[in-house]
Backbone as JSON Lines, residues from 0, in Angstrom:
{"i":0,"aa":"X","n":[-1.82,-30.27,-14.91],"ca":[-3.07,-29.66,-14.49],"c":[-2.93,-29.22,-13.06]}
{"i":1,"aa":"X","n":[-2.41,-30.06,-12.18],"ca":[-2.24,-29.69,-10.74],"c":[-1.22,-28.59,-10.66]}
{"i":2,"aa":"X","n":[-0.15,-28.66,-11.45],"ca":[0.88,-27.63,-11.42],"c":[0.33,-26.27,-11.85]}
{"i":3,"aa":"X","n":[-0.64,-26.28,-12.79],"ca":[-1.16,-25.0,-13.23],"c":[-2.04,-24.35,-12.1]}
{"i":4,"aa":"X","n":[-2.7,-25.21,-11.35],"ca":[-3.53,-24.73,-10.24],"c":[-2.6,-24.17,-9.16]}
{"i":5,"aa":"X","n":[-1.66,-24.99,-8.75],"ca":[-0.74,-24.62,-7.61],"c":[0.05,-23.39,-8.04]}
{"i":6,"aa":"X","n":[0.52,-23.31,-9.3],"ca":[1.31,-22.18,-9.77],"c":[0.44,-20.91,-10.05]}
{"i":7,"aa":"X","n":[-0.83,-21.02,-9.9],"ca":[-1.67,-19.87,-10.1],"c":[-1.92,-19.51,-11.59]}
{"i":8,"aa":"X","n":[-1.56,-20.42,-12.47],"ca":[-1.74,-20.13,-13.93],"c":[-3.22,-20.4,-14.38]}
{"i":9,"aa":"X","n":[-3.93,-21.25,-13.63],"ca":[-5.28,-21.65,-14.05],"c":[-6.12,-21.94,-12.78]}
{"i":10,"aa":"X","n":[-7.44,-21.66,-12.87],"ca":[-8.31,-21.96,-11.8],"c":[-8.65,-23.44,-11.92]}
{"i":11,"aa":"X","n":[-9.25,-24.08,-10.93],"ca":[-9.65,-25.51,-11.09],"c":[-10.58,-25.75,-12.25]}
{"i":12,"aa":"X","n":[-11.45,-24.78,-12.55],"ca":[-12.43,-24.89,-13.68],"c":[-11.66,-24.89,-14.97]}
{"i":13,"aa":"X","n":[-10.71,-23.94,-15.11],"ca":[-9.87,-23.89,-16.29],"c":[-9.03,-25.11,-16.46]}
{"i":14,"aa":"X","n":[-8.56,-25.68,-15.38],"ca":[-7.72,-26.86,-15.39],"c":[-8.61,-28.04,-15.87]}
{"i":15,"aa":"X","n":[-9.86,-28.08,-15.41],"ca":[-10.78,-29.13,-15.88],"c":[-11.04,-29.06,-17.38]}
{"i":16,"aa":"X","n":[-11.17,-27.81,-17.89],"ca":[-11.32,-27.64,-19.37],"c":[-10.04,-28.17,-20.07]}
{"i":17,"aa":"X","n":[-8.9,-27.83,-19.56],"ca":[-7.66,-28.37,-20.17],"c":[-7.65,-29.86,-20.13]}
{"i":18,"aa":"X","n":[-8.09,-30.47,-19.06],"ca":[-8.1,-31.91,-18.91],"c":[-9.0,-32.53,-19.94]}
{"i":19,"aa":"X","n":[-10.14,-31.86,-20.2],"ca":[-11.1,-32.38,-21.19],"c":[-10.46,-32.33,-22.59]}
{"i":20,"aa":"X","n":[-9.76,-31.3,-22.96],"ca":[-9.11,-31.22,-24.23],"c":[-7.99,-32.28,-24.31]}
{"i":21,"aa":"X","n":[-7.28,-32.42,-23.27],"ca":[-6.21,-33.45,-23.27],"c":[-6.81,-34.83,-23.42]}
{"i":22,"aa":"X","n":[-7.91,-35.14,-22.69],"ca":[-8.52,-36.42,-22.83],"c":[-8.97,-36.74,-24.26]}
{"i":23,"aa":"X","n":[-9.58,-35.65,-24.89],"ca":[-9.99,-35.81,-26.3],"c":[-8.82,-36.1,-27.22]}
{"i":24,"aa":"X","n":[-7.72,-35.31,-27.06],"ca":[-6.58,-35.46,-27.91],"c":[-5.95,-36.81,-27.72]}
{"i":25,"aa":"X","n":[-5.78,-37.24,-26.5],"ca":[-5.13,-38.6,-26.22],"c":[-6.06,-39.71,-26.76]}
{"i":26,"aa":"X","n":[-7.38,-39.59,-26.47],"ca":[-8.37,-40.63,-26.88],"c":[-8.48,-40.7,-28.39]}
{"i":27,"aa":"X","n":[-8.34,-39.58,-29.09],"ca":[-8.58,-39.5,-30.53],"c":[-7.25,-39.9,-31.27]}
{"i":28,"aa":"X","n":[-6.13,-39.35,-30.86],"ca":[-4.9,-39.5,-31.67],"c":[-3.87,-40.39,-31.11]}
{"i":29,"aa":"X","n":[-3.84,-40.7,-29.81],"ca":[-2.89,-41.58,-29.21],"c":[-3.35,-42.98,-29.05]}
{"i":30,"aa":"X","n":[-4.47,-43.1,-28.35],"ca":[-5.02,-44.52,-28.08],"c":[-6.04,-44.92,-29.17]}
{"i":31,"aa":"X","n":[-6.69,-43.91,-29.79],"ca":[-7.65,-44.2,-30.85],"c":[-8.97,-44.77,-30.26]}
{"i":32,"aa":"X","n":[-9.22,-44.61,-28.96],"ca":[-10.42,-45.2,-28.31],"c":[-11.61,-44.21,-28.38]}
{"i":33,"aa":"X","n":[-11.34,-42.94,-28.71],"ca":[-12.46,-41.97,-28.73],"c":[-13.32,-42.13,-29.97]}
{"i":34,"aa":"X","n":[-14.61,-42.27,-29.74],"ca":[-15.58,-42.45,-30.82],"c":[-16.56,-41.27,-30.81]}
{"i":35,"aa":"X","n":[-16.65,-40.54,-31.94],"ca":[-17.53,-39.36,-31.96],"c":[-19.01,-39.77,-31.81]}
{"i":36,"aa":"X","n":[-19.36,-40.98,-32.09],"ca":[-20.75,-41.39,-31.96],"c":[-21.14,-41.47,-30.48]}
{"i":37,"aa":"X","n":[-20.19,-41.5,-29.57],"ca":[-20.52,-41.64,-28.19],"c":[-20.71,-40.23,-27.5]}
{"i":38,"aa":"X","n":[-20.5,-39.14,-28.23],"ca":[-20.63,-37.81,-27.66],"c":[-21.98,-37.61,-27.01]}
{"i":39,"aa":"X","n":[-23.13,-37.93,-27.67],"ca":[-24.41,-37.71,-26.94],"c":[-24.51,-38.45,-25.62]}
{"i":40,"aa":"X","n":[-24.03,-39.64,-25.62],"ca":[-24.05,-40.43,-24.4],"c":[-23.17,-39.76,-23.3]}
{"i":41,"aa":"X","n":[-21.99,-39.26,-23.7],"ca":[-21.07,-38.54,-22.78],"c":[-21.76,-37.3,-22.22]}
{"i":42,"aa":"X","n":[-22.37,-36.55,-23.14],"ca":[-23.02,-35.32,-22.64],"c":[-24.22,-35.68,-21.69]}
{"i":43,"aa":"X","n":[-24.94,-36.73,-21.94],"ca":[-25.99,-37.17,-21.0],"c":[-25.43,-37.51,-19.66]}
{"i":44,"aa":"X","n":[-24.34,-38.28,-19.61],"ca":[-23.75,-38.67,-18.37],"c":[-23.2,-37.42,-17.6]}
{"i":45,"aa":"X","n":[-22.56,-36.54,-18.35],"ca":[-22.05,-35.27,-17.72],"c":[-23.2,-34.44,-17.16]}
{"i":46,"aa":"X","n":[-24.24,-34.36,-17.92],"ca":[-25.43,-33.57,-17.46],"c":[-26.08,-34.21,-16.23]}
{"i":47,"aa":"X","n":[-26.2,-35.52,-16.16],"ca":[-26.78,-36.19,-15.05],"c":[-25.91,-36.03,-13.82]}
{"i":48,"aa":"X","n":[-24.61,-36.2,-13.96],"ca":[-23.69,-35.96,-12.84],"c":[-23.73,-34.51,-12.34]}
{"i":49,"aa":"X","n":[-23.78,-33.55,-13.24],"ca":[-23.84,-32.16,-12.85],"c":[-25.16,-31.82,-12.17]}
{"i":50,"aa":"X","n":[-26.21,-32.38,-12.65],"ca":[-27.54,-32.19,-12.03],"c":[-27.55,-32.69,-10.6]}
{"i":51,"aa":"X","n":[-26.94,-33.92,-10.38],"ca":[-26.91,-34.51,-9.05],"c":[-26.21,-33.62,-8.11]}
{"i":52,"aa":"X","n":[-25.01,-33.12,-8.54],"ca":[-24.2,-32.31,-7.67],"c":[-24.91,-30.97,-7.37]}
{"i":53,"aa":"X","n":[-25.49,-30.36,-8.39],"ca":[-26.24,-29.08,-8.2],"c":[-27.43,-29.29,-7.27]}
{"i":54,"aa":"X","n":[-28.14,-30.4,-7.36],"ca":[-29.26,-30.69,-6.49],"c":[-28.79,-30.81,-5.04]}
{"i":55,"aa":"X","n":[-27.65,-31.48,-4.82],"ca":[-27.14,-31.59,-3.44],"c":[-26.68,-30.21,-2.88]}
{"i":56,"aa":"X","n":[-26.09,-29.39,-3.73],"ca":[-25.67,-28.1,-3.3],"c":[-26.87,-27.18,-3.01]}
{"i":57,"aa":"X","n":[-27.93,-27.28,-3.87],"ca":[-29.17,-26.51,-3.65],"c":[-29.84,-26.97,-2.35]}
{"i":58,"aa":"X","n":[-29.83,-28.27,-2.11],"ca":[-30.42,-28.77,-0.86],"c":[-29.65,-28.28,0.37]}
{"i":59,"aa":"X","n":[-28.34,-28.26,0.26],"ca":[-27.51,-27.77,1.36],"c":[-27.76,-26.29,1.58]}
{"i":60,"aa":"X","n":[-27.96,-25.53,0.5],"ca":[-28.25,-24.1,0.71],"c":[-29.56,-23.89,1.4]}
{"i":61,"aa":"X","n":[-30.58,-24.7,1.08],"ca":[-31.91,-24.53,1.74],"c":[-31.74,-24.93,3.2]}
{"i":62,"aa":"X","n":[-30.98,-25.98,3.48],"ca":[-30.78,-26.38,4.86],"c":[-30.03,-25.31,5.65]}
{"i":63,"aa":"X","n":[-29.02,-24.69,4.98],"ca":[-28.31,-23.57,5.6],"c":[-29.27,-22.4,5.94]}
{"i":64,"aa":"X","n":[-30.15,-22.11,5.0],"ca":[-31.1,-21.0,5.24],"c":[-31.92,-21.36,6.44]}
{"i":65,"aa":"X","n":[-32.43,-22.56,6.57],"ca":[-33.3,-22.98,7.72],"c":[-32.5,-22.82,9.0]}
{"i":66,"aa":"X","n":[-31.2,-23.24,9.05],"ca":[-30.42,-23.12,10.22],"c":[-30.21,-21.64,10.63]}
{"i":67,"aa":"X","n":[-29.92,-20.8,9.58],"ca":[-29.69,-19.39,9.92],"c":[-30.96,-18.74,10.39]}
{"i":68,"aa":"X","n":[-32.06,-19.04,9.73],"ca":[-33.4,-18.49,10.16],"c":[-33.75,-18.88,11.53]}
{"i":69,"aa":"X","n":[-33.37,-20.05,11.95],"ca":[-33.61,-20.5,13.31],"c":[-32.62,-20.12,14.3]}
{"i":70,"aa":"X","n":[-31.59,-19.28,13.85],"ca":[-30.44,-18.8,14.66],"c":[-29.75,-19.91,15.39]}
{"i":71,"aa":"X","n":[-29.62,-21.02,14.73],"ca":[-28.94,-22.22,15.31],"c":[-27.42,-21.88,15.5]}
{"i":72,"aa":"X","n":[-26.74,-21.3,14.54],"ca":[-25.3,-21.02,14.72],"c":[-25.03,-20.13,15.94]}
{"i":73,"aa":"X","n":[-25.88,-19.05,16.11],"ca":[-25.67,-18.21,17.26],"c":[-25.84,-18.9,18.6]}
{"i":74,"aa":"X","n":[-26.94,-19.75,18.61],"ca":[-27.22,-20.53,19.8],"c":[-26.05,-21.51,20.11]}
{"i":75,"aa":"X","n":[-25.54,-22.06,19.02],"ca":[-24.37,-22.99,19.21],"c":[-23.15,-22.28,19.78]}
{"i":76,"aa":"X","n":[-22.88,-21.04,19.25],"ca":[-21.73,-20.28,19.78],"c":[-21.84,-20.02,21.26]}
{"i":77,"aa":"X","n":[-23.1,-19.61,21.67],"ca":[-23.36,-19.34,23.06],"c":[-23.14,-20.56,23.89]}
{"i":78,"aa":"X","n":[-23.7,-21.72,23.37],"ca":[-23.56,-22.99,24.08],"c":[-22.11,-23.39,24.29]}
{"i":79,"aa":"X","n":[-21.29,-23.27,23.23],"ca":[-19.89,-23.67,23.33],"c":[-19.13,-22.83,24.35]}
{"i":80,"aa":"X","n":[-19.49,-21.52,24.38],"ca":[-18.78,-20.61,25.35],"c":[-19.18,-21.03,26.78]}
{"i":81,"aa":"X","n":[-20.43,-21.55,26.96],"ca":[-20.83,-21.96,28.29],"c":[-20.26,-23.27,28.72]}
{"i":82,"aa":"X","n":[-19.85,-24.11,27.75],"ca":[-19.27,-25.43,28.09],"c":[-17.86,-25.42,28.59]}
{"i":83,"aa":"X","n":[-17.03,-24.58,27.93],"ca":[-15.63,-24.63,28.27],"c":[-14.95,-23.22,28.08]}
{"i":84,"aa":"X","n":[-13.86,-23.05,28.8],"ca":[-13.02,-21.87,28.64],"c":[-11.64,-22.27,28.13]}
{"i":85,"aa":"X","n":[-11.41,-23.55,27.86],"ca":[-10.17,-24.08,27.38],"c":[-10.07,-24.0,25.89]}
{"i":86,"aa":"X","n":[-9.06,-23.39,25.32],"ca":[-9.01,-23.3,23.82],"c":[-8.93,-24.64,23.13]}
{"i":87,"aa":"X","n":[-8.22,-25.61,23.72],"ca":[-8.08,-26.93,23.09],"c":[-9.48,-27.62,23.1]}
{"i":88,"aa":"X","n":[-10.19,-27.59,24.19],"ca":[-11.53,-28.17,24.27],"c":[-12.46,-27.51,23.29]}
{"i":89,"aa":"X","n":[-12.4,-26.18,23.18],"ca":[-13.13,-25.42,22.21],"c":[-12.9,-25.92,20.78]}
{"i":90,"aa":"X","n":[-11.59,-26.08,20.4],"ca":[-11.22,-26.51,19.08],"c":[-11.68,-27.92,18.79]}
{"i":91,"aa":"X","n":[-11.65,-28.79,19.83],"ca":[-12.09,-30.12,19.59],"c":[-13.62,-30.22,19.45]}
{"i":92,"aa":"X","n":[-14.38,-29.37,20.2],"ca":[-15.81,-29.23,19.95],"c":[-16.14,-28.71,18.57]}
{"i":93,"aa":"X","n":[-15.4,-27.72,18.17],"ca":[-15.59,-27.14,16.79],"c":[-15.24,-28.19,15.77]}
{"i":94,"aa":"X","n":[-14.22,-29.01,15.99],"ca":[-13.85,-30.06,15.05],"c":[-14.95,-31.04,14.85]}
{"i":95,"aa":"X","n":[-15.55,-31.49,15.96],"ca":[-16.69,-32.46,15.86],"c":[-17.88,-31.78,15.18]}
{"i":96,"aa":"X","n":[-18.1,-30.54,15.57],"ca":[-19.26,-29.75,15.02],"c":[-19.09,-29.6,13.54]}
{"i":97,"aa":"X","n":[-17.94,-29.18,13.06],"ca":[-17.71,-28.91,11.63],"c":[-17.69,-30.19,10.86]}
{"i":98,"aa":"X","n":[-17.21,-31.24,11.41],"ca":[-17.27,-32.54,10.7],"c":[-18.68,-32.95,10.51]}
{"i":99,"aa":"X","n":[-19.52,-32.75,11.55],"ca":[-20.99,-33.12,11.46],"c":[-21.67,-32.2,10.42]}
{"i":100,"aa":"X","n":[-21.32,-30.94,10.43],"ca":[-21.94,-29.96,9.46],"c":[-21.47,-30.31,8.03]}
{"i":101,"aa":"X","n":[-20.16,-30.56,7.91],"ca":[-19.6,-30.98,6.59],"c":[-20.24,-32.22,5.98]}
{"i":102,"aa":"X","n":[-20.71,-33.1,6.86],"ca":[-21.36,-34.33,6.37],"c":[-22.7,-34.04,5.6]}
{"i":103,"aa":"X","n":[-23.37,-32.89,6.0],"ca":[-24.68,-32.7,5.51],"c":[-24.82,-31.46,4.66]}
{"i":104,"aa":"X","n":[-23.8,-30.54,4.79],"ca":[-23.86,-29.32,4.01],"c":[-22.56,-29.14,3.21]}
{"i":105,"aa":"X","n":[-22.67,-28.57,2.05],"ca":[-21.5,-28.33,1.2],"c":[-20.56,-27.3,1.87]}
{"i":106,"aa":"X","n":[-19.28,-27.39,1.59],"ca":[-18.32,-26.58,2.27],"c":[-18.49,-25.1,2.27]}
{"i":107,"aa":"X","n":[-18.81,-24.49,1.09],"ca":[-18.93,-23.05,0.97],"c":[-20.15,-22.51,1.8]}
{"i":108,"aa":"X","n":[-21.35,-23.09,1.68],"ca":[-22.46,-22.66,2.54],"c":[-22.12,-22.78,3.98]}
{"i":109,"aa":"X","n":[-21.42,-23.87,4.36],"ca":[-21.04,-24.11,5.79],"c":[-20.09,-22.98,6.28]}
{"i":110,"aa":"X","n":[-19.13,-22.66,5.43],"ca":[-18.22,-21.59,5.81],"c":[-18.94,-20.28,5.98]}
{"i":111,"aa":"X","n":[-19.83,-19.96,5.03],"ca":[-20.54,-18.71,5.11],"c":[-21.46,-18.64,6.3]}
{"i":112,"aa":"X","n":[-21.96,-19.79,6.74],"ca":[-22.94,-19.88,7.8],"c":[-22.29,-19.9,9.19]}
{"i":113,"aa":"X","n":[-21.14,-20.58,9.37],"ca":[-20.59,-20.85,10.67],"c":[-19.41,-19.91,10.97]}
{"i":114,"aa":"X","n":[-18.5,-19.66,10.09],"ca":[-17.25,-19.03,10.38],"c":[-17.46,-17.59,10.92]}
{"i":115,"aa":"X","n":[-18.35,-16.78,10.3],"ca":[-18.55,-15.43,10.88],"c":[-19.07,-15.39,12.36]}
{"i":116,"aa":"X","n":[-19.61,-16.51,12.8],"ca":[-20.11,-16.57,14.16],"c":[-19.0,-17.11,15.07]}
{"i":117,"aa":"X","n":[-18.32,-18.24,14.63],"ca":[-17.36,-18.85,15.56],"c":[-16.0,-18.16,15.54]}
{"i":118,"aa":"X","n":[-15.59,-17.51,14.48],"ca":[-14.27,-16.9,14.41],"c":[-14.05,-15.81,15.44]}
{"i":119,"aa":"X","n":[-15.05,-14.88,15.61],"ca":[-14.84,-13.88,16.68],"c":[-14.8,-14.52,18.02]}
{"i":120,"aa":"X","n":[-15.59,-15.54,18.3],"ca":[-15.55,-16.27,19.58],"c":[-14.14,-16.88,19.77]}
{"i":121,"aa":"X","n":[-13.66,-17.56,18.71],"ca":[-12.31,-18.22,18.81],"c":[-11.25,-17.17,19.08]}
{"i":122,"aa":"X","n":[-11.27,-16.0,18.46],"ca":[-10.21,-15.06,18.6],"c":[-10.31,-14.29,19.96]}
{"i":123,"aa":"X","n":[-11.51,-13.79,20.25],"ca":[-11.65,-12.9,21.44],"c":[-11.68,-13.67,22.75]}
{"i":124,"aa":"X","n":[-12.55,-14.73,22.75],"ca":[-12.71,-15.54,23.99],"c":[-11.59,-16.49,24.25]}
{"i":125,"aa":"X","n":[-11.11,-17.19,23.21],"ca":[-10.14,-18.25,23.38],"c":[-8.78,-17.89,22.95]}
{"i":126,"aa":"X","n":[-8.55,-16.75,22.29],"ca":[-7.26,-16.3,21.85],"c":[-6.63,-17.17,20.77]}
{"i":127,"aa":"X","n":[-7.44,-17.79,19.94],"ca":[-6.95,-18.71,18.84],"c":[-6.61,-17.87,17.63]}
{"i":128,"aa":"X","n":[-5.42,-18.16,17.04],"ca":[-4.97,-17.47,15.83],"c":[-5.98,-17.79,14.7]}
{"i":129,"aa":"X","n":[-6.39,-16.73,13.91],"ca":[-7.37,-16.99,12.84],"c":[-6.86,-17.9,11.77]}
{"i":130,"aa":"X","n":[-5.57,-17.84,11.45],"ca":[-5.05,-18.78,10.44],"c":[-5.2,-20.22,10.95]}
{"i":131,"aa":"X","n":[-4.79,-20.45,12.17],"ca":[-4.91,-21.78,12.76],"c":[-6.35,-22.26,12.76]}
{"i":132,"aa":"X","n":[-7.28,-21.4,13.14],"ca":[-8.71,-21.73,13.15],"c":[-9.2,-21.99,11.75]}
{"i":133,"aa":"X","n":[-8.8,-21.22,10.77],"ca":[-9.16,-21.43,9.37],"c":[-8.73,-22.79,8.83]}
{"i":134,"aa":"X","n":[-7.46,-23.19,9.12],"ca":[-6.94,-24.44,8.66],"c":[-7.75,-25.57,9.24]}
{"i":135,"aa":"X","n":[-8.04,-25.54,10.57],"ca":[-8.79,-26.57,11.21],"c":[-10.17,-26.67,10.6]}
{"i":136,"aa":"X","n":[-10.84,-25.57,10.4],"ca":[-12.22,-25.53,9.8],"c":[-12.19,-26.12,8.39]}
{"i":137,"aa":"X","n":[-11.3,-25.67,7.55],"ca":[-11.24,-26.1,6.2],"c":[-11.01,-27.59,6.04]}
{"i":138,"aa":"X","n":[-10.06,-28.14,6.83],"ca":[-9.77,-29.55,6.76],"c":[-10.98,-30.37,7.26]}
{"i":139,"aa":"X","n":[-11.64,-29.88,8.32],"ca":[-12.82,-30.56,8.79],"c":[-13.93,-30.6,7.8]}
{"i":140,"aa":"X","n":[-14.19,-29.49,7.08],"ca":[-15.3,-29.46,6.09],"c":[-14.92,-30.34,4.88]}
{"i":141,"aa":"X","n":[-13.62,-30.36,4.54],"ca":[-13.2,-31.26,3.43],"c":[-13.41,-32.72,3.84]}
{"i":142,"aa":"X","n":[-13.09,-33.01,5.07],"ca":[-13.23,-34.35,5.58],"c":[-14.73,-34.73,5.53]}
{"i":143,"aa":"X","n":[-15.64,-33.76,5.81],"ca":[-17.02,-34.05,5.83],"c":[-17.54,-34.36,4.38]}
{"i":144,"aa":"X","n":[-16.87,-33.84,3.36],"ca":[-17.25,-34.1,1.97],"c":[-17.12,-35.55,1.6]}
{"i":145,"aa":"X","n":[-16.26,-36.3,2.27],"ca":[-16.09,-37.73,1.93],"c":[-16.61,-38.66,3.02]}
{"i":146,"aa":"X","n":[-17.39,-38.1,3.93],"ca":[-17.93,-38.87,5.03],"c":[-19.42,-39.08,4.9]}
{"i":147,"aa":"X","n":[-19.93,-40.3,5.0],"ca":[-21.42,-40.51,4.95],"c":[-22.08,-39.77,6.11]}
{"i":148,"aa":"X","n":[-23.38,-39.54,6.06],"ca":[-24.31,-40.03,5.11],"c":[-24.47,-39.19,3.86]}
{"i":149,"aa":"X","n":[-24.12,-37.93,3.85],"ca":[-24.36,-37.05,2.69],"c":[-23.12,-36.62,1.99]}
{"i":150,"aa":"X","n":[-21.97,-37.16,2.32],"ca":[-20.71,-36.72,1.72],"c":[-20.79,-36.53,0.24]}
{"i":151,"aa":"X","n":[-20.85,-35.25,-0.19],"ca":[-21.11,-34.93,-1.61],"c":[-20.05,-35.52,-2.51]}
{"i":152,"aa":"X","n":[-18.8,-35.54,-2.09],"ca":[-17.72,-36.1,-2.94],"c":[-17.88,-37.56,-3.13]}
{"i":153,"aa":"X","n":[-18.44,-38.28,-2.15],"ca":[-18.65,-39.7,-2.28],"c":[-19.62,-39.99,-3.42]}
{"i":154,"aa":"X","n":[-20.72,-39.25,-3.45],"ca":[-21.75,-39.46,-4.51],"c":[-21.28,-39.07,-5.83]}
{"i":155,"aa":"X","n":[-20.5,-38.0,-5.92],"ca":[-19.92,-37.59,-7.22],"c":[-19.0,-38.67,-7.74]}
{"i":156,"aa":"X","n":[-18.09,-39.13,-6.86],"ca":[-17.16,-40.2,-7.33],"c":[-17.91,-41.5,-7.6]}
{"i":157,"aa":"X","n":[-18.99,-41.79,-6.92],"ca":[-19.73,-43.0,-7.21],"c":[-20.41,-42.88,-8.56]}
{"i":158,"aa":"X","n":[-20.96,-41.68,-8.86],"ca":[-21.67,-41.53,-10.13],"c":[-20.68,-41.56,-11.3]}
{"i":159,"aa":"X","n":[-19.47,-41.0,-11.14],"ca":[-18.51,-41.0,-12.21],"c":[-17.92,-42.38,-12.46]}
{"i":160,"aa":"X","n":[-17.74,-43.15,-11.41],"ca":[-17.04,-44.44,-11.53],"c":[-18.03,-45.65,-11.56]}
{"i":161,"aa":"X","n":[-19.32,-45.31,-11.53],"ca":[-20.33,-46.46,-11.49],"c":[-20.05,-47.41,-10.34]}
{"i":162,"aa":"X","n":[-19.75,-46.86,-9.2],"ca":[-19.48,-47.66,-7.98],"c":[-20.39,-47.21,-6.89]}
{"i":163,"aa":"X","n":[-20.6,-48.11,-5.95],"ca":[-21.45,-47.74,-4.79],"c":[-20.66,-46.82,-3.89]}
{"i":164,"aa":"X","n":[-21.34,-45.77,-3.28],"ca":[-20.68,-44.84,-2.37],"c":[-20.01,-45.58,-1.18]}
{"i":165,"aa":"X","n":[-20.62,-46.66,-0.66],"ca":[-20.03,-47.41,0.41],"c":[-18.67,-48.0,0.08]}
{"i":166,"aa":"X","n":[-18.58,-48.49,-1.2],"ca":[-17.26,-49.08,-1.59],"c":[-16.18,-48.04,-1.66]}
{"i":167,"aa":"X","n":[-16.56,-46.83,-2.16],"ca":[-15.6,-45.73,-2.24],"c":[-15.14,-45.3,-0.84]}
{"i":168,"aa":"X","n":[-16.15,-45.23,0.1],"ca":[-15.78,-44.85,1.44],"c":[-14.88,-45.84,2.11]}
{"i":169,"aa":"X","n":[-15.13,-47.15,1.85],"ca":[-14.22,-48.15,2.46],"c":[-12.83,-48.02,1.98]}
{"i":170,"aa":"X","n":[-12.71,-47.72,0.63],"ca":[-11.39,-47.52,0.09],"c":[-10.73,-46.26,0.65]}
{"i":171,"aa":"X","n":[-11.55,-45.25,0.87],"ca":[-10.97,-43.93,1.3],"c":[-10.79,-43.9,2.82]}
{"i":172,"aa":"X","n":[-11.3,-44.9,3.55],"ca":[-11.27,-44.86,5.02],"c":[-9.89,-44.67,5.64]}
{"i":173,"aa":"X","n":[-8.87,-45.25,5.14],"ca":[-7.55,-45.03,5.71],"c":[-7.1,-43.59,5.63]}
{"i":174,"aa":"X","n":[-7.45,-42.96,4.47],"ca":[-7.1,-41.53,4.28],"c":[-7.96,-40.68,5.18]}
{"i":175,"aa":"X","n":[-9.18,-41.03,5.33],"ca":[-10.1,-40.28,6.28],"c":[-9.6,-40.37,7.71]}
{"i":176,"aa":"X","n":[-9.11,-41.53,8.12],"ca":[-8.57,-41.69,9.47],"c":[-7.31,-40.83,9.66]}
{"i":177,"aa":"X","n":[-6.42,-40.87,8.64],"ca":[-5.2,-40.09,8.76],"c":[-5.49,-38.57,8.77]}
{"i":178,"aa":"X","n":[-6.49,-38.16,7.98],"ca":[-6.85,-36.7,7.99],"c":[-7.47,-36.36,9.33]}
{"i":179,"aa":"X","n":[-8.25,-37.25,9.95],"ca":[-8.81,-36.95,11.25],"c":[-7.74,-36.82,12.31]}
{"i":180,"aa":"X","n":[-6.72,-37.68,12.18],"ca":[-5.58,-37.58,13.16],"c":[-4.85,-36.27,12.93]}
{"i":181,"aa":"X","n":[-4.66,-35.87,11.68],"ca":[-3.93,-34.57,11.39],"c":[-4.78,-33.4,11.97]}
{"i":182,"aa":"X","n":[-6.11,-33.44,11.84],"ca":[-6.92,-32.35,12.43],"c":[-6.74,-32.28,13.95]}
{"i":183,"aa":"X","n":[-6.72,-33.48,14.6],"ca":[-6.51,-33.47,16.04],"c":[-5.16,-32.92,16.45]}
{"i":184,"aa":"X","n":[-4.09,-33.33,15.64],"ca":[-2.74,-32.84,15.89],"c":[-2.67,-31.34,15.72]}
{"i":185,"aa":"X","n":[-3.38,-30.83,14.66],"ca":[-3.37,-29.39,14.41],"c":[-4.06,-28.61,15.54]}
{"i":186,"aa":"X","n":[-5.13,-29.26,16.14],"ca":[-5.87,-28.64,17.23],"c":[-4.97,-28.57,18.47]}
{"i":187,"aa":"X","n":[-4.24,-29.66,18.74],"ca":[-3.39,-29.76,19.92],"c":[-2.17,-28.93,19.79]}
{"i":188,"aa":"X","n":[-1.57,-28.88,18.58],"ca":[-0.29,-28.19,18.41],"c":[-0.49,-27.06,17.33]}
{"i":189,"aa":"X","n":[-0.89,-25.87,17.75],"ca":[-1.16,-24.81,16.76],"c":[0.06,-24.42,16.0]}
{"i":190,"aa":"X","n":[1.26,-24.72,16.51],"ca":[2.49,-24.35,15.8],"c":[2.64,-25.07,14.5]}
{"i":191,"aa":"X","n":[1.92,-26.15,14.31],"ca":[1.97,-26.9,13.02],"c":[1.4,-26.12,11.85]}
{"i":192,"aa":"X","n":[0.5,-25.18,12.16],"ca":[-0.05,-24.33,11.13],"c":[0.82,-23.1,10.94]}
{"i":193,"aa":"X","n":[1.77,-23.19,10.03],"ca":[2.71,-22.06,9.85],"c":[2.05,-21.07,8.95]}
{"i":194,"aa":"X","n":[2.17,-19.76,9.28],"ca":[1.63,-18.73,8.39],"c":[2.62,-17.62,8.23]}
């Protein structure tokens, strides 16, 4: 499945469909654990989980609209330019900012809302390579997906595994710390982002 995504043979959605078919075939013919009588319960669980994710994405979209309507991103861009002229300090401020935004807003709305405002500032004022800036932004937003209080991925994983989000975060904490260190290293050493 991962190979098909990396190789460009399938999108993540198509890969998920392949995984479902594989799970059915293995559960039915290899392990014999699949029971057709449980299909309604499976569909109910899948619907509940999908509804939860869609609700969080919809809430994030509304929050994004409120921020854009209040011209918060533009105000933030002006504030950041007033605080520093150093590219590294700018990237570290953006790192903290995007992590905070990623904690409460889904990745795609955050990208649509913030990047068109901050990218021109990063390129023209601070001379930051757009590829480098994009890598730092994407890793930050991904990190926000697994960070409380609203980390969407935490709640999805909790719903799927019937575990509390706090337990999942405690387990993922070493990976979160390593990813945060990588983001800082990428900010300090732009040459690490090869393009």
